[in-house]
C-alpha positions in Angstrom: 12.7 9.4 3.8 11.9 5.9 4.8 13.5 2.9 3.1 11.6 1.9 0.0 12.4 -1.8 0.3 8.7 -2.9 0.7 7.8 -0.8 -2.4 10.7 -2.2 -4.3 9.9 -5.8 -3.4 6.2 -5.2 -4.4 7.3 -3.8 -7.8 9.6 -6.8 -8.2 6.7 -9.2 -7.5 4.5 -7.3 -9.9 7.3 -7.4 -12.5 7.1 -3.6 -13.0 8.7 -0.3 -12.0 7.6 1.3 -8.8 6.1 4.2 -10.8 3.9 1.7 -12.6 2.3 0.5 -9.4 0.2 3.6 -8.8 -2.8 4.2 -10.9 -2.4 1.2 -13.1 -5.1 -1.2 -14.1 -3.2 -3.8 -12.1 -3.2 -1.7 -8.9 -5.8 -4.0 -7.2 -3.5 -7.0 -7.9 -0.7 -5.1 -6.3 -2.7 -4.5 -3.1 -3.7 -8.1 -3.0 0.0 -9.0 -3.3 0.9 -6.6 -0.6 -1.4 -8.4 1.8 0.8 -11.5 1.4 4.0 -9.8 2.5 5.4 -10.9 5.9 4.6 -8.0 8.3 7.7 -8.8 10.4 10.0 -8.3 7.4 9.4 -4.6 7.0 9.0 -1.9 9.6 5.9 0.1 10.1 7.4 3.2 8.5 7.9 1.2 5.2 4.2 0.0 5.3 3.0 3.6 5.9 5.2 4.9 3.0 4.2 2.1 0.6 0.5 2.4 1.2 0.7 6.2 1.1 2.6 6.0 -2.2 0.0 3.7 -3.7 -3.0 5.7 -2.6 -1.5 9.1 -3.2 -2.4 10.1 0.4 -0.2 10.5 3.4 -1.2 7.8 5.8 0.1 6.6 9.1 -1.0 3.4 10.9 -0.6 2.4 14.5 0.7 -1.0 13.4 1.1 -3.3 10.4 -2.2 -5.1 11.2 -4.1 -1.8 10.9 -2.3 -1.1 7.6 -3.4 -4.4 6.2 -6.9 -4.0 7.5 -7.0 -0.6 5.8 -6.2 -2.3 2.5 -8.9 -4.9 3.0 -11.6 -2.6 4.2 -11.0 0.5 2.2 -8.8 0.0 -0.8 -10.2 -3.4 -1.9 -13.8 -2.6 -1.0 -16.3 -1.5 -3.6 -15.6 2.1 -2.5 -12.0 2.0 -3.7 -9.1 3.9 -2.3 -9.7 7.2 -0.5 -10.2 10.4 -2.5 -8.8 13.8 -1.8 -12.0 14.8 -0.1 -12.2 11.7 2.1 -10.4 11.4 5.5 -7.8 8.8 5.6 -6.6 6.9 8.7 
């Protein structure tokens, strides 16, 4: 299992438990906060794990830039996060 440092730091910034990040009314705020994190501070596996945890879908990205772009284009768009029927990255 990858380290959960990014997820832990996100929860700390949001002043909540990790389990409160997913599905909360503040989830969009958590995604916006995640975009502000330094991409060099966390490895790609942590970004994959964190976004997968938040969306509830197993996701893998080729790089952190693609992970952040996924958040901007998919999660924060009017369409919202992917559903079980949609195809994730």
